[in-house]
C-alpha positions, 0 to 999 in steps of 0.5 A: 494473441494478447489483447491490446490495452486501450488507455484512451478515455474516449474508449467505451470500455474506459468511460466508468474509469474516466468518470472516476478519474474526473471526480478525483481531479475535481477533488484534487483541485479543491483547497486541501482542508475541504478535500480532506473533510470531504474524503473523511465524509465519503469514508463514513458513508462507505462504512454504511454502504460498502458491506463487503469492505466493512466485513473485510475490515471488521474481520481483519481487526477481529483477527489482529486485535482479538483482545479488544472488546467489540465496541472499541473495535467497531469504533476502530472500523469506523475510524478506518473507513474515515481515514480510507476515504480521506486517503482517497482525497489525499491521493487526489491532492497528491496526483492533481493538486497545485502548490497549496498541497506542498505547503501542508505541514510535514514533520520528518524524523530519523532522516539521518538514518537514510543519510547514513545508509547512503553515506558509502554510496550503497543503494537503499530500499525504503521498506514501508507498508500500505497506509492510507497516507502513502500518496500524500506523504510521498509527495510531501517527502520529496522536499527532503529526498527523491525516491522511486516507487514500486507499484503493481500494474492494473493490466485490466484497467489500462486508463487507471493504470496510466493515470496512477503511473503518471500521477505518481511520477509527477508527485513522487518520482519514477514509478516502476512495475513490480515485475520490472526487476532489472529496472528496479535494480538499475534504479537502485544502483543509480543511487535513487532510493526505491519505496517497497511494500510487501504487505499484501496478499500477492499471488507469486511463486516467491511467497512464503507464509510468515506471521503477521499479527500471529496469523499466517500471511502469504508474504512475497520474498521480493525484498530479500531478492532485491537487496541481494541483487542490488546489494542495497541497505534496507531502511524502514520508513512509515508515515501517518496523519497527525492526530494532535493537529494538522499535517503529517509525520514521516519516521525513518528507522535505522537500516536493518543489520544482517539483511538479507540473511540468506534465509528468505523465510526468516527475512519475511518474518522480520519484515512482517514484524517491522510493519506490524509494529508500525501498524500497532502505533496507528491502527486506524490508518492502515489499509485494512480493506485488503484481504491480507489473510486470504491465502492460507497453508490450508487452501480450504480455509475461508478466512473471510466468511460472508465475503464472496471469493470469485477465485474460490468459487471458480476452483470449486466449480472446476472440481465439481466438473472434474468429478462429474 
């Protein structure tokens, strides 16, 4: 029998998550400028304390920017931690912040590309990636366009999962589980754009290996499948914090022509190229703390030496047990 999920904050198993969410609520109620400064400071502290994450970020940047000298690359690692900490504060502001959050400056470019894709009534998938500003920009963008978001449920953390879903629904729009294919297609056919990001190392039967910064990366083919089932246009959209002043910038690109192509491998490679281009424009603001290259065609290859991989250890223990 499946174990029942309990998302009650009073449940002993949720006390740790409840405390963390309470802290997020407090940050979200701060003046935005103060919250963002606090987040950046926490990120700088995380660079010093979070050894495993520091190794992951450093390794990802080493793999993706091998041409960079060590000193500027390490400066990029530090900047990424600051943006990641700031992203946590932006998440808090997005989910729990009041009207002051909605007055943060936002520059939107290329909105005409979204309008053109919708002009004939076609459904629209918004192709994006996991940038640190994703939560706050999703809320601010609501001034210009409604959307739904696809998310990965946190089955082992029911309280955090409920809070994430409710927070995104308040701030952005409907939150759809990545496993609810029918619900996603139904939402697309109703005319509501759906935000999609396939740039993480998900375990899936629909994975192919497609280059990302020239390195094989396990890439889900869900974008091709969704576009095919819903007959949707795919419009890339990316966002970042402005470096020349306060606020944020959102950029829509023209809808992809000839997508899906009928070749899932080619479509996955094209998607990765589009996301890579956006990452190269603002590398410090990408979520590098994720082990994007963990899965490899050769399962014995360890792309993150020095970082514990519990699944790999379990596989090795099972193999040793079978040999005995």
